[in-house]
C-alpha positions as CSV (number, residue, x, y, z in Angstrom):
1,M,78.6,155.9,104.4
2,G,78.2,153.4,101.5
3,Q,76.4,150.1,101.9
4,Y,79.7,147.9,101.9
5,D,82.1,150.5,103.5
6,A,82.7,148.5,106.6
7,E,83.2,145.2,104.7
8,L,85.5,147.1,102.1
9,R,87.7,148.3,104.8
10,A,87.9,144.9,106.5
11,T,88.7,143.1,103.3
12,A,91.4,145.5,102.2
13,L,93.1,145.2,105.6
14,K,92.9,141.4,105.5
15,I,94.6,141.4,102.0
16,A,97.1,143.9,103.3
17,S,98.1,141.6,106.2
18,P,101.7,141.7,107.4
19,G,103.9,138.9,105.6
20,K,101.3,138.2,103.0
21,G,100.6,139.1,99.5
22,I,98.6,138.3,96.3
23,L,98.9,135.5,93.8
24,A,98.0,137.0,90.5
25,A,96.5,133.9,88.6
26,D,94.4,135.9,86.4
27,E,96.0,135.2,83.0
28,S,93.6,135.3,80.0
29,T,92.9,132.1,78.0
30,G,95.4,133.3,75.4
31,T,98.2,134.3,77.7
32,I,98.2,131.1,79.8
33,G,98.3,129.3,76.3
34,K,101.6,131.1,75.8
35,R,102.8,130.0,79.3
36,F,101.8,126.4,78.6
37,E,103.5,126.4,75.1
38,S,106.7,127.3,76.8
39,I,106.5,124.0,78.7
40,K,104.9,122.0,75.7
41,V,101.5,121.6,77.4
42,E,98.3,122.0,75.3
43,N,96.1,124.9,76.3
44,S,93.1,122.9,76.8
45,H,90.3,123.4,79.6
46,E,91.3,120.3,81.3
47,N,95.0,121.4,81.7
48,R,94.0,125.0,82.8
49,L,91.8,123.4,85.4
50,K,94.2,121.1,86.6
51,Y,97.0,123.6,86.9
52,R,94.9,126.3,88.7
53,Q,93.5,123.7,91.0
54,F,96.8,122.6,92.2
55,L,97.8,126.1,92.7
56,F,94.8,126.8,94.8
57,E,95.0,123.5,96.7
58,T,98.3,123.9,97.9
59,K,98.4,123.3,101.6
60,G,99.8,126.1,103.7
61,L,99.7,128.7,100.9
62,G,97.3,130.9,103.0
63,E,100.4,131.5,105.4
64,Y,102.0,133.7,102.8
65,I,99.3,134.6,100.5
66,S,96.1,136.7,101.5
67,G,94.5,137.1,98.2
68,A,94.3,135.4,94.7
69,I,93.2,137.1,91.4
70,C,91.3,134.8,89.1
71,F,90.6,134.9,85.5
72,E,86.6,134.6,85.0
73,E,86.9,131.1,84.0
74,S,88.4,130.2,87.3
75,L,86.0,132.1,89.6
76,Y,83.4,129.8,88.4
77,E,85.4,126.6,88.1
78,K,84.9,123.4,90.0
79,T,87.3,120.4,90.9
80,P,86.2,117.1,89.3
81,E,84.7,116.3,92.6
82,G,82.5,119.4,92.6
83,V,84.3,121.7,95.0
84,S,84.4,125.4,93.8
85,F,87.7,127.0,93.3
86,V,86.3,129.8,95.6
87,E,85.8,127.2,98.3
88,L,89.5,126.0,97.9
89,L,90.8,129.5,98.3
90,N,88.4,130.1,101.3
91,K,89.5,127.1,103.0
92,E,93.1,128.5,102.9
93,G,91.9,131.8,104.2
94,I,92.7,133.4,100.8
95,V,90.4,136.0,99.7
96,P,89.1,135.3,96.1
97,G,89.5,138.2,93.6
98,I,88.5,138.7,89.8
99,K,90.1,140.6,86.8
100,V,87.5,142.7,85.4
101,D,89.1,144.8,82.6
102,K,88.7,143.8,79.0
103,G,92.1,144.9,77.7
104,Q,93.6,147.9,75.9
105,A,92.4,149.7,72.9
106,A,94.2,152.5,71.0
107,I,93.4,156.2,71.8
108,K,92.8,157.9,68.5
109,D,94.1,161.5,69.5
110,A,97.2,160.3,71.6
111,A,100.5,159.3,70.7
112,P,101.4,156.1,68.8
113,G,101.0,153.1,71.1
114,E,99.0,154.8,73.9
115,T,95.8,153.1,75.0
116,S,92.7,153.1,77.1
117,T,91.5,150.2,79.0
118,E,88.1,148.8,78.0
119,G,85.4,147.0,80.3
120,L,83.3,149.7,81.8
121,D,80.2,148.8,79.9
122,G,78.1,146.4,81.9
123,L,80.7,146.6,84.8
124,A,78.2,147.0,87.6
125,K,76.2,144.1,86.6
126,R,79.4,141.8,86.3
127,C,80.6,143.1,89.7
128,K,77.2,142.0,91.3
129,E,77.5,138.6,89.7
130,Y,81.2,138.3,90.8
131,Y,80.3,139.3,94.4
132,A,77.4,136.4,94.4
133,A,80.0,133.9,93.2
134,G,82.3,134.8,96.1
135,A,84.8,137.4,95.0
136,R,85.6,140.2,97.4
137,F,88.1,142.2,95.4
138,A,88.7,143.0,91.6
139,K,91.6,144.1,89.5
140,W,91.7,146.5,86.6
141,R,95.1,147.2,84.7
142,A,95.8,150.3,82.9
143,V,99.2,150.7,81.0
144,I,101.2,153.9,80.5
145,L,104.2,154.0,78.0
146,I,107.3,156.0,78.3
147,N,108.9,157.1,75.1
148,V,111.1,160.1,75.4
149,E,111.5,160.7,71.8
150,N,107.7,161.0,71.0
151,G,106.8,162.6,74.1
152,T,104.7,159.8,75.8
153,P,103.0,159.6,78.2
154,T,100.8,162.5,77.0
155,N,98.4,164.1,79.5
156,L,95.5,162.7,77.4
157,A,96.7,159.1,78.0
158,I,97.4,159.7,81.6
159,E,94.0,161.2,82.1
160,E,92.2,158.5,80.1
161,Q,93.8,155.6,82.0
162,T,93.6,157.1,85.7
163,R,89.9,158.2,85.2
164,G,88.9,154.8,83.9
165,L,90.6,153.4,87.0
166,A,88.8,155.7,89.2
167,R,85.4,155.0,87.6
168,Y,86.1,151.3,87.7
169,A,87.0,151.5,91.5
170,S,83.9,153.7,92.1
171,I,81.6,150.8,90.5
172,C,83.3,148.1,92.4
173,Q,82.9,149.7,95.9
174,E,79.2,150.3,95.1
175,N,78.9,146.5,94.6
176,G,80.9,145.1,97.5
177,L,84.3,144.7,95.7
178,V,87.7,146.3,96.9
179,P,89.3,147.6,93.9
180,I,92.9,147.0,93.2
181,V,94.0,150.1,91.3
182,E,96.7,149.1,88.8
183,P,98.2,152.1,86.9
184,E,101.2,150.2,85.3
185,V,104.1,152.5,84.0
186,L,105.6,149.8,81.5
187,M,109.3,149.3,81.6
188,D,109.8,149.1,78.0
189,G,112.5,151.6,76.6
190,P,116.0,152.9,77.1
191,H,115.1,155.8,79.8
192,D,116.8,155.8,83.2
193,I,115.4,155.7,86.6
194,K,115.1,159.3,87.0
195,V,112.8,159.5,83.8
196,S,110.8,156.5,85.4
197,A,110.5,158.3,88.6
198,E,109.3,161.5,87.2
199,V,106.6,159.9,85.1
200,T,105.4,157.4,87.8
201,E,105.0,160.5,90.3
202,K,103.0,162.3,87.7
203,V,100.8,159.2,86.9
204,W,100.1,158.6,90.6
205,Q,99.2,162.4,91.0
206,F,96.6,162.0,88.3
207,Q,95.4,158.9,89.9
208,F,94.8,160.1,93.3
209,K,93.1,163.3,91.9
210,A,90.8,161.0,89.8
211,L,90.1,158.8,92.8
212,A,89.1,161.9,94.9
213,D,86.9,163.2,92.1
214,H,85.2,160.0,92.0
215,R,84.8,159.7,95.8
216,V,86.4,156.4,96.2
217,L,86.8,155.0,99.6
218,L,90.7,155.0,99.9
219,E,90.5,152.8,103.0
220,G,88.6,150.2,101.0
221,C,91.0,150.3,98.2
222,L,94.5,148.9,97.2
223,L,97.1,150.4,94.8
224,K,99.2,147.9,92.5
225,P,101.8,149.9,91.0
226,N,105.1,149.3,89.2
227,M,108.2,149.7,91.1
228,V,110.3,152.8,90.0
229,R,112.9,151.0,87.8
230,S,115.1,152.1,84.7
231,G,113.7,150.9,81.4
232,A,114.5,147.4,80.1
233,E,116.8,148.7,77.5
234,C,118.7,151.3,79.7
235,A,122.4,151.1,79.1
236,T,123.0,151.4,83.0
237,P,120.2,149.6,84.7
238,A,119.3,150.8,88.1
239,S,120.5,148.8,91.1
240,I,118.1,147.1,93.6
241,N,119.1,149.6,96.1
242,E,118.2,152.5,93.7
243,I,114.8,151.0,92.9
244,A,113.9,151.0,96.5
245,K,115.2,154.4,97.0
246,Y,113.1,155.9,94.1
247,T,110.1,153.8,94.7
248,V,109.8,154.7,98.4
249,Q,110.6,158.5,97.6
250,T,107.9,158.5,95.0
251,L,105.3,156.7,97.3
252,M,106.0,159.3,100.1
253,R,105.6,162.2,97.8
254,V,102.1,161.1,96.5
255,V,100.3,158.3,98.1
256,P,97.8,159.1,100.9
257,P,98.5,157.0,104.0
258,A,94.7,156.1,104.2
259,I,95.7,153.5,101.4
260,P,96.1,150.3,103.5
261,G,98.3,148.3,101.1
262,I,100.4,148.7,98.0
263,T,100.8,145.4,96.2
264,F,103.7,145.8,93.6
265,L,103.7,144.2,90.2
266,S,106.8,142.3,89.1
267,G,106.9,143.7,85.7
268,G,109.1,141.2,84.2
269,M,111.8,140.9,86.8
270,S,113.0,137.4,87.5
271,E,111.5,135.8,90.6
272,E,114.6,136.5,92.6
273,E,114.9,139.9,91.6
274,A,111.3,140.8,92.3
275,T,111.8,139.2,95.7
276,C,115.0,141.2,96.5
277,A,113.4,144.4,95.2
278,L,110.5,144.0,97.6
279,N,112.7,143.2,100.5
280,E,114.9,146.3,99.8
281,I,111.9,148.6,99.5
282,N,110.7,147.3,103.1
283,S,114.2,147.7,104.5
284,C,114.7,151.2,102.9
285,P,114.6,154.0,105.4
286,G,111.8,156.4,105.3
287,K,108.2,156.9,106.4
288,K,106.0,154.1,105.0
289,P,102.5,154.1,106.5
290,W,101.3,151.4,104.1
291,N,101.8,147.6,104.0
292,L,104.1,147.3,101.0
293,S,103.7,143.9,99.4
294,F,103.5,142.0,96.3
295,S,100.9,141.0,93.6
296,Y,103.0,138.6,91.5
297,G,102.0,136.4,88.6
298,R,105.0,135.4,86.6
299,A,107.3,136.1,89.6
300,L,105.6,133.5,91.6
301,Q,104.8,130.8,88.8
302,A,107.6,130.6,86.5
303,T,109.4,127.9,88.4
304,V,106.1,126.3,89.2
305,L,105.3,126.0,85.6
306,K,108.7,124.5,84.7
307,V,108.7,121.9,87.7
308,W,105.1,120.8,86.8
309,G,105.5,120.5,83.0
310,G,102.0,119.1,82.6
311,K,102.7,116.0,84.5
312,D,100.6,114.8,87.3
313,E,103.5,113.2,89.2
314,N,105.2,116.5,89.3
315,I,102.2,118.3,91.0
316,E,103.5,118.0,94.5
317,A,106.9,119.2,93.6
318,A,105.4,122.2,91.9
319,Q,103.3,123.1,95.0
320,A,106.5,122.9,97.0
321,A,108.0,125.4,94.5
322,L,105.1,127.8,94.9
323,L,105.3,127.6,98.7
324,L,109.2,128.2,98.5
325,R,108.5,131.4,96.4
326,A,105.5,132.6,98.3
327,K,107.4,132.2,101.7
328,A,110.4,134.2,100.2
329,N,108.1,137.0,99.3
330,S,106.5,136.8,102.7
331,L,109.8,137.3,104.3
332,A,110.6,140.2,101.8
333,Q,107.2,142.0,102.7
334,L,108.9,142.0,106.4
335,G,112.1,143.1,105.1
336,K,113.6,139.8,106.4
337,Y,114.5,138.0,103.2
338,T,118.1,136.8,103.0
339,G,118.1,134.5,99.8
340,E,116.4,131.5,101.1
341,A,115.0,130.8,97.5
342,S,117.7,132.2,95.4
343,G,118.9,128.9,93.7
344,G,118.4,127.7,90.1
345,A,116.4,129.5,87.5
346,A,114.8,131.9,89.7
347,A,117.8,134.1,90.1
348,S,118.5,134.5,86.2
349,A,115.3,133.7,84.3
350,S,113.7,137.1,83.5
351,T,110.1,137.2,83.0
352,Y,110.1,140.3,80.9
353,Q,108.0,140.8,77.7
354,K,108.0,144.0,75.7
355,N,104.6,145.6,75.6
356,Y,103.2,142.9,77.9
357,T,99.4,142.0,77.7
358,Y,97.4,139.7,79.9
């Protein structure tokens, strides 16, 4: 038994509560700058503070959101009145989390475009500091490319990424943080859903072998995968029903039931598509011993940003937009969503970006 095992199990179960999911607000300074640019807002510290403050202060958000992933700046941030962002989240019953990876770097001997994830150096020390600051879970994103023409993903890249995730998970658990393991198979490319399913199944097989090798406590761990979908440039995109079918089938084949929660990333789907896909996954027949939920960034915030537009007088409306989207995904986690939040840009505005980075 590890020092934190009981706490890790309890935290993972809290995050994987029925009807709740994760708000991913861990955009780097550069990435949030691009989001602000789209609404003509300056990427200043003041504006980043204001934006994330009103997200975390949204009354009632904890009814639908169980965890929030912060960028390092936000974890240590305070309101102008001196209240820490960690306190804001705890007040709503939301578990504070932290992004700990340092981005992607090319793998010299792999195929073009394949990467490994940086950030293991000094990770144990940082995890201790994050825990002391109030974080109770962490996130590490590793990306896998599909390119049928050049044979990606290579086994070298899959091993590099999944073993890095396993080492990160082990370090997190040694320091009291529940690791979210995120092996994201990117949706770039023209491949169909069958290719995506084959690659995703292989990646998850490598991932759980690596987690076992590193003796990661699965009950104190969460998986944040892609849904199984056709490539963004596929001539005949898969339907929502097919996405659910192939995603659940792949989960059943590979993911141990010891994992308490699977929190899907949105992968560039529109807000409404991401909600409907999650609802279909939870409604799909089959054995599903895990809590199947969401860890959405763009698919929770796209409309919020547009409504806010950098104006203080719009904050209340922006918070209402966040609550509407969070409630929709809460219902989807329960398999009970019937289109309550389907109006406006949420239904059609894709958030897809090729070769997306945080």
